[in-house]
Backbone as CSV, one residue per row, in Angstrom:
resi,resn,N_x,N_y,N_z,CA_x,CA_y,CA_z,C_x,C_y,C_z
1,MET,-30.136,38.081,-17.047,-30.775,36.894,-16.525,-32.081,36.627,-17.267
2,ILE,-32.346,35.411,-17.547,-33.601,35.013,-18.158,-34.520,34.533,-17.054
3,ASN,-35.656,35.139,-16.933,-36.608,34.733,-15.912,-37.855,34.176,-16.585
4,GLN,-37.682,33.200,-17.443,-38.776,32.623,-18.185,-39.093,31.209,-17.720
5,CYS,-38.274,30.610,-16.920,-38.375,29.182,-16.629,-39.033,28.895,-15.302
6,LYS,-40.320,29.178,-15.208,-41.131,28.793,-14.053,-40.466,29.099,-12.712
7,HIS,-40.312,30.359,-12.411,-39.831,30.838,-11.115,-38.360,30.551,-10.842
8,LYS,-37.610,30.152,-11.847,-36.181,29.940,-11.668,-35.439,30.942,-12.523
9,GLU,-34.506,31.644,-11.947,-33.672,32.520,-12.741,-32.437,31.751,-13.157
10,MET,-32.115,31.854,-14.416,-30.899,31.213,-14.885,-30.304,32.057,-15.992
11,THR,-29.024,31.966,-16.113,-28.355,32.695,-17.172,-28.613,31.988,-18.494
12,ARG,-28.357,32.685,-19.584,-28.511,32.086,-20.902,-27.611,30.857,-21.027
13,ARG,-26.401,30.949,-20.512,-25.461,29.826,-20.581,-26.002,28.606,-19.826
14,GLN,-26.591,28.837,-18.641,-27.170,27.732,-17.886,-28.343,27.104,-18.635
15,LEU,-29.184,27.952,-19.201,-30.324,27.450,-19.954,-29.858,26.565,-21.109
16,LEU,-28.911,27.058,-21.883,-28.442,26.305,-23.035,-27.731,25.020,-22.629
17,SER,-27.055,25.029,-21.506,-26.354,23.817,-21.077,-27.312,22.760,-20.535
18,ARG,-28.470,23.190,-20.006,-29.415,22.238,-19.427,-30.530,21.832,-20.381
19,ALA,-30.718,22.615,-21.423,-31.817,22.346,-22.347,-31.496,21.150,-23.223
20,THR,-32.549,20.600,-23.793,-32.374,19.515,-24.744,-32.717,20.032,-26.119
21,VAL,-32.076,19.500,-27.098,-32.373,19.918,-28.455,-33.520,19.067,-28.967
22,ALA,-34.567,19.718,-29.405,-35.717,19.029,-29.993,-35.753,19.395,-31.457
23,GLY,-35.348,18.514,-32.311,-35.249,18.842,-33.723,-34.018,19.684,-33.962
24,ALA,-33.859,20.163,-35.139,-32.675,20.929,-35.484,-32.846,22.412,-35.221
25,SER,-34.060,22.849,-34.913,-34.318,24.272,-34.863,-34.565,24.841,-33.480
26,PHE,-34.690,24.016,-32.445,-35.171,24.529,-31.181,-34.352,24.037,-29.995
27,VAL,-34.179,24.937,-29.030,-33.653,24.563,-27.739,-34.832,24.642,-26.786
28,VAL,-35.081,23.579,-26.045,-36.269,23.501,-25.209,-35.860,23.337,-23.759
29,GLY,-36.468,24.104,-22.878,-36.283,23.973,-21.440,-37.643,23.947,-20.772
30,ALA,-37.678,23.984,-19.463,-38.940,23.913,-18.728,-39.774,25.170,-18.973
31,GLY,-40.826,25.051,-19.790,-41.701,26.180,-20.072,-41.116,27.225,-20.991
32,PHE,-40.007,26.932,-21.616,-39.282,27.926,-22.407,-38.808,27.283,-23.687
33,ILE,-38.893,28.024,-24.777,-38.420,27.527,-26.061,-37.666,28.657,-26.753
34,ALA,-36.532,28.304,-27.359,-35.705,29.316,-28.007,-34.952,28.717,-29.179
35,ALA,-34.627,29.575,-30.116,-33.782,29.150,-31.226,-32.351,29.056,-30.715
36,PRO,-31.593,28.066,-31.152,-30.214,27.930,-30.694,-29.361,29.146,-31.028
37,ASN,-29.706,29.851,-32.111,-28.931,31.029,-32.486,-29.355,32.278,-31.716
38,GLY,-30.356,32.151,-30.845,-30.771,33.261,-30.003,-31.594,34.325,-30.704
39,LEU,-32.054,34.069,-31.923,-32.803,35.080,-32.652,-34.222,35.266,-32.125
40,TRP,-34.765,34.272,-31.454,-36.093,34.398,-30.871,-36.211,33.448,-29.693
41,ALA,-37.118,33.796,-28.815,-37.398,32.946,-27.648,-38.778,33.313,-27.124
42,LEU,-39.431,32.352,-26.493,-40.709,32.640,-25.868,-40.986,31.637,-24.771
43,GLU,-41.883,32.037,-23.902,-42.340,31.149,-22.839,-43.655,30.547,-23.281
44,VAL,-43.753,29.246,-23.219,-45.013,28.588,-23.547,-45.866,28.531,-22.284
45,ASN,-47.174,28.577,-22.478,-48.085,28.634,-21.334,-48.824,27.324,-21.114
46,ALA,-49.625,26.912,-22.075,-50.473,25.743,-21.901,-49.880,24.479,-22.506
47,LEU,-48.963,24.629,-23.434,-48.359,23.480,-24.111,-46.971,23.203,-23.560
48,GLU,-46.562,21.955,-23.664,-45.190,21.596,-23.323,-44.276,22.166,-24.413
49,PRO,-43.061,22.550,-24.067,-42.144,23.086,-25.079,-41.936,22.147,-26.278
50,ALA,-41.814,20.862,-26.035,-41.618,19.917,-27.147,-42.850,19.855,-28.046
51,THR,-44.033,19.965,-27.467,-45.270,19.981,-28.254,-45.313,21.227,-29.121
52,PHE,-44.956,22.365,-28.538,-44.956,23.614,-29.294,-43.894,23.569,-30.397
53,ALA,-42.729,23.026,-30.100,-41.668,22.907,-31.107,-42.130,22.028,-32.270
54,THR,-42.859,20.963,-31.974,-43.395,20.097,-33.018,-44.412,20.855,-33.856
55,LEU,-45.237,21.664,-33.209,-46.223,22.471,-33.913,-45.545,23.463,-34.863
56,VAL,-44.470,24.077,-34.413,-43.728,25.016,-35.262,-43.114,24.282,-36.454
57,GLN,-42.537,23.116,-36.231,-41.956,22.343,-37.343,-43.046,21.917,-38.314
58,MET,-44.193,21.531,-37.786,-45.323,21.161,-38.639,-45.727,22.351,-39.511
59,ALA,-45.800,23.539,-38.913,-46.151,24.748,-39.670,-45.142,25.010,-40.782
60,ARG,-43.878,24.856,-40.458,-42.822,25.074,-41.454,-42.933,24.052,-42.580
61,ASP,-43.306,22.832,-42.265,-43.422,21.790,-43.284,-44.682,21.952,-44.132
62,ILE,-45.736,22.533,-43.576,-46.958,22.759,-44.342,-46.756,23.896,-45.338
63,TYR,-46.170,24.986,-44.898,-45.888,26.134,-45.762,-44.389,26.429,-45.712
64,PRO,-43.591,25.659,-46.442,-42.138,25.835,-46.384,-41.657,27.030,-47.224
65,HIS,-40.894,27.874,-46.586,-40.259,28.997,-47.271,-38.845,29.116,-46.704
66,ASP,-37.861,28.853,-47.503,-36.476,28.897,-47.031,-36.069,30.274,-46.522
67,LYS,-36.643,31.322,-47.092,-36.253,32.682,-46.709,-37.020,33.213,-45.503
68,VAL,-37.999,32.464,-45.025,-38.805,32.887,-43.876,-38.252,32.208,-42.624
69,GLY,-37.848,33.005,-41.653,-37.258,32.475,-40.426,-38.264,31.808,-39.512
70,ASP,-37.762,30.984,-38.616,-38.611,30.273,-37.664,-39.458,31.216,-36.816
71,ALA,-38.942,32.402,-36.519,-39.668,33.342,-35.664,-41.039,33.671,-36.248
72,PHE,-41.164,33.748,-37.562,-42.456,34.028,-38.187,-43.429,32.868,-37.989
73,TYR,-42.913,31.652,-38.049,-43.754,30.476,-37.818,-44.173,30.400,-36.347
74,VAL,-43.283,30.774,-35.455,-43.598,30.800,-34.021,-44.750,31.767,-33.773
75,ILE,-44.670,32.955,-34.360,-45.740,33.941,-34.208,-47.048,33.393,-34.776
76,ALA,-46.956,32.697,-35.899,-48.148,32.170,-36.569,-48.885,31.131,-35.729
77,VAL,-48.170,30.357,-34.940,-48.827,29.301,-34.156,-48.936,29.623,-32.669
78,LYS,-48.408,30.747,-32.238,-48.438,31.106,-30.816,-49.859,31.154,-30.272
79,GLY,-50.830,31.519,-31.094,-52.220,31.596,-30.659,-52.808,30.265,-30.221
80,TYR,-52.186,29.162,-30.604,-52.668,27.845,-30.183,-52.215,27.473,-28.780
81,ASP,-51.317,28.251,-28.198,-50.785,27.968,-26.864,-51.695,28.556,-25.788
82,THR,-52.929,28.043,-25.741,-53.899,28.479,-24.735,-54.504,27.252,-24.059
83,ALA,-55.051,27.450,-22.887,-55.698,26.339,-22.166,-56.865,25.780,-22.980
84,GLU,-57.564,26.650,-23.693,-58.704,26.217,-24.504,-58.271,25.321,-25.670
85,ASN,-57.170,25.664,-26.309,-56.689,24.904,-27.472,-55.814,23.712,-27.100
86,ALA,-55.256,23.720,-25.914,-54.267,22.707,-25.533,-54.732,21.267,-25.754
87,PRO,-55.938,20.875,-25.337,-56.330,19.475,-25.557,-56.319,19.067,-27.031
88,THR,-56.803,19.941,-27.896,-56.831,19.646,-29.328,-55.416,19.558,-29.890
89,ILE,-54.565,20.495,-29.505,-53.182,20.509,-30.010,-52.428,19.293,-29.501
90,ILE,-52.560,18.980,-28.224,-51.856,17.825,-27.643,-52.304,16.536,-28.326
91,ALA,-53.618,16.374,-28.521,-54.125,15.176,-29.198,-53.624,15.112,-30.640
92,GLY,-53.608,16.244,-31.322,-53.133,16.282,-32.707,-51.657,15.974,-32.839
93,ILE,-50.848,16.534,-31.947,-49.402,16.273,-31.983,-49.121,14.826,-31.575
94,THR,-49.901,14.298,-30.640,-49.756,12.885,-30.260,-50.043,11.992,-31.462
95,ASP,-51.108,12.297,-32.188,-51.437,11.548,-33.406,-50.315,11.672,-34.433
96,LEU,-49.797,12.885,-34.595,-48.697,13.117,-35.534,-47.472,12.289,-35.155
97,ASP,-47.128,12.290,-33.876,-45.976,11.501,-33.419,-46.221,9.999,-33.567
98,ASN,-47.451,9.550,-33.311,-47.768,8.129,-33.496,-47.640,7.719,-34.961
99,ARG,-48.141,8.551,-35.859,-48.002,8.278,-37.294,-46.519,8.261,-37.687
100,SER,-45.770,9.185,-37.113,-44.334,9.263,-37.406,-43.618,8.002,-36.944
101,GLN,-43.950,7.540,-35.747,-43.346,6.315,-35.217,-43.682,5.123,-36.112
102,THR,-44.949,5.054,-36.520,-45.397,3.936,-37.355,-44.752,3.968,-38.738
103,GLN,-44.725,5.146,-39.348,-44.252,5.255,-40.728,-42.733,5.363,-40.846
104,LYS,-42.095,6.057,-39.909,-40.662,6.349,-40.047,-39.818,5.900,-38.861
105,GLY,-40.460,5.395,-37.802,-39.720,4.868,-36.667,-39.157,5.907,-35.713
106,ALA,-39.676,7.132,-35.764,-39.184,8.191,-34.881,-40.279,9.229,-34.690
107,LYS,-40.154,10.020,-33.625,-41.077,11.136,-33.427,-40.893,12.146,-34.564
108,TYR,-41.911,12.936,-34.798,-41.915,13.891,-35.906,-40.689,14.794,-35.889
109,LEU,-40.354,15.364,-34.731,-39.204,16.272,-34.647,-37.871,15.568,-34.876
110,ASP,-37.835,14.272,-34.669,-36.589,13.535,-34.825,-36.347,13.062,-36.255
111,ILE,-37.289,13.325,-37.134,-37.137,12.935,-38.536,-36.412,14.058,-39.255
112,GLY,-35.233,13.763,-39.739,-34.372,14.789,-40.313,-34.736,15.253,-41.707
113,TRP,-35.351,14.417,-42.498,-35.635,14.772,-43.885,-37.020,15.373,-44.014
114,GLU,-37.077,16.564,-44.584,-38.356,17.237,-44.803,-39.304,16.364,-45.616
115,ARG,-38.801,15.705,-46.630,-39.628,14.855,-47.494,-40.343,13.774,-46.670
116,ASP,-39.639,13.192,-45.701,-40.248,12.175,-44.841,-41.340,12.766,-43.951
117,ARG,-41.102,13.973,-43.436,-42.108,14.634,-42.607,-43.336,15.003,-43.437
118,VAL,-43.110,15.437,-44.664,-44.229,15.788,-45.545,-45.066,14.553,-45.855
119,ASP,-44.427,13.407,-46.030,-45.175,12.165,-46.252,-46.121,11.879,-45.087
120,ILE,-45.647,12.126,-43.885,-46.477,11.904,-42.698,-47.645,12.902,-42.688
121,LEU,-47.361,14.152,-43.013,-48.427,15.154,-43.053,-49.470,14.809,-44.118
122,ARG,-49.024,14.297,-45.241,-49.975,13.908,-46.300,-50.910,12.802,-45.816
123,SER,-50.405,11.935,-44.941,-51.243,10.836,-44.443,-52.350,11.332,-43.515
124,MET,-52.222,12.570,-43.048,-53.232,13.097,-42.118,-53.882,14.379,-42.632
125,GLU,-53.682,14.700,-43.912,-54.153,15.988,-44.409,-55.671,16.138,-44.419
126,ASN,-56.408,15.064,-44.320,-57.867,15.170,-44.298,-58.458,15.222,-42.897
127,ASN,-57.606,15.098,-41.848,-58.201,15.143,-40.509,-58.353,16.579,-40.011
128,SER,-59.218,16.765,-39.047,-59.601,18.109,-38.597,-58.432,18.874,-37.962
129,PHE,-57.550,18.179,-37.258,-56.402,18.856,-36.643,-55.506,19.460,-37.715
130,PHE,-55.160,18.683,-38.723,-54.313,19.194,-39.801,-54.979,20.388,-40.480
131,GLN,-56.255,20.270,-40.781,-56.973,21.347,-41.461,-57.053,22.609,-40.596
132,MET,-57.172,22.439,-39.280,-57.196,23.585,-38.378,-55.861,24.332,-38.428
133,ILE,-54.770,23.586,-38.344,-53.439,24.214,-38.365,-53.179,24.843,-39.729
134,ARG,-53.433,24.113,-40.796,-53.209,24.629,-42.150,-54.027,25.895,-42.388
135,GLY,-55.295,25.861,-42.010,-56.153,27.022,-42.200,-55.711,28.226,-41.377
136,GLY,-55.304,27.987,-40.144,-54.827,29.071,-39.293,-53.533,29.690,-39.784
137,LEU,-52.712,28.896,-40.448,-51.441,29.405,-40.952,-51.621,30.381,-42.113
138,VAL,-52.682,30.214,-42.868,-52.906,31.110,-44.004,-52.917,32.556,-43.533
139,THR,-53.634,32.818,-42.456,-53.646,34.180,-41.935,-52.534,34.409,-40.918
140,GLY,-52.254,33.410,-40.087,-51.246,33.573,-39.051,-49.855,33.868,-39.592
141,LEU,-49.518,33.266,-40.711,-48.199,33.477,-41.305,-48.199,34.636,-42.288
142,TYR,-49.133,34.626,-43.215,-49.087,35.584,-44.319,-49.680,36.949,-43.995
143,ASN,-50.351,37.110,-42.868,-50.845,38.427,-42.469,-49.840,39.201,-41.621
144,GLN,-48.664,38.660,-41.409,-47.627,39.371,-40.656,-46.959,40.381,-41.589
145,LYS,-47.136,41.653,-41.286,-46.572,42.689,-42.158,-45.060,42.558,-42.300
146,SER,-44.394,42.068,-41.281,-42.933,41.956,-41.346,-42.464,40.840,-42.280
147,VAL,-43.360,39.927,-42.685,-42.985,38.865,-43.619,-43.235,39.290,-45.073
148,TRP,-44.057,40.292,-45.277,-44.411,40.716,-46.629,-43.224,41.071,-47.511
149,PRO,-42.237,41.818,-47.017,-41.100,42.158,-47.886,-40.338,40.931,-48.398
150,ILE,-40.346,39.861,-47.644,-39.662,38.637,-48.070,-40.285,38.111,-49.360
151,PHE,-41.601,38.286,-49.494,-42.320,37.820,-50.675,-42.460,38.895,-51.741
152,GLY,-41.977,40.104,-51.466,-42.097,41.181,-52.429,-43.448,41.880,-52.409
153,TYR,-44.256,41.599,-51.395,-45.571,42.225,-51.287,-45.418,43.559,-50.587
154,GLU,-45.925,44.606,-51.205,-45.768,45.954,-50.660,-46.949,46.395,-49.811
155,GLY,-47.916,45.531,-49.639,-49.087,45.872,-48.851,-50.226,46.344,-49.728
156,SER,-51.281,46.802,-49.088,-52.479,47.247,-49.792,-52.160,48.418,-50.711
157,SER,-52.761,48.415,-51.885,-52.589,49.522,-52.830,-53.869,50.323,-53.007
158,TYR,-54.925,49.880,-52.361,-56.214,50.557,-52.522,-56.101,52.051,-52.245
159,GLU,-55.500,52.390,-51.125,-55.400,53.796,-50.735,-54.451,54.604,-51.613
160,PHE,-53.697,53.915,-52.495,-52.770,54.590,-53.399,-53.244,54.538,-54.856
161,GLY,-54.485,54.140,-55.069,-55.026,54.114,-56.416,-55.070,52.743,-57.055
162,GLY,-54.695,51.702,-56.338,-54.767,50.346,-56.867,-53.430,49.842,-57.388
163,TYR,-53.409,48.581,-57.809,-52.173,47.938,-58.232,-51.735,48.317,-59.641
164,ILE,-52.642,48.771,-60.484,-52.279,49.129,-61.856,-51.220,50.225,-61.835
165,ASP,-51.394,51.202,-60.949,-50.451,52.318,-60.876,-49.358,52.114,-59.833
166,ARG,-49.417,51.027,-59.099,-48.439,50.834,-58.021,-48.028,49.366,-57.928
167,GLY,-46.992,48.988,-58.635,-46.399,47.682,-58.433,-46.942,46.552,-59.274
168,PHE,-47.800,46.825,-60.253,-48.369,45.741,-61.059,-47.279,44.938,-61.766
169,ASN,-46.255,45.595,-62.241,-45.181,44.929,-62.971,-43.920,44.731,-62.139
170,ASP,-44.028,44.820,-60.817,-42.869,44.703,-59.930,-42.497,43.276,-59.568
171,ILE,-43.203,42.305,-60.056,-43.009,40.936,-59.600,-41.667,40.397,-60.114
172,ASN,-40.683,40.373,-59.230,-39.362,39.865,-59.608,-39.030,38.562,-58.908
173,TRP,-39.971,38.025,-58.141,-39.697,36.800,-57.384,-40.322,35.578,-58.031
174,LEU,-41.032,35.724,-59.161,-41.619,34.568,-59.840,-40.663,33.958,-60.823
């Protein structure tokens, strides 16, 4: 039983049958967000599930990596799901959706082409909300030790004598 949906117990099957799909990557229910393939799930606290799903898609579009799963992006932006951050995030996502409606005729999550979503992000890249998310992703995404192997990064070499003797010529992903 999943007990993530605001005091209601429901089976996974019930959750999936009642949830709505927001974008191609997320199943959203009351206070709950999950990947359709079941690889990750979390309960949102201060943000609406659709707002959080939009934030995750925005993160993926800012730093796109085909080999990096959505779960890493979820971890990277989970820190914004607080009562303190909620007003800023809600206002920023509202602005993002308004720009999306104006430029492409649909909410950000409903725009299927990454190129179209990136165009919308470029139109807001100088505003403080975009810069806050982009800046937070640098550490939120790339400081996750579990994502390092995807990029071929073996971690700090200082304690092993530095990079000259450990992995300097190992770069096979460039």
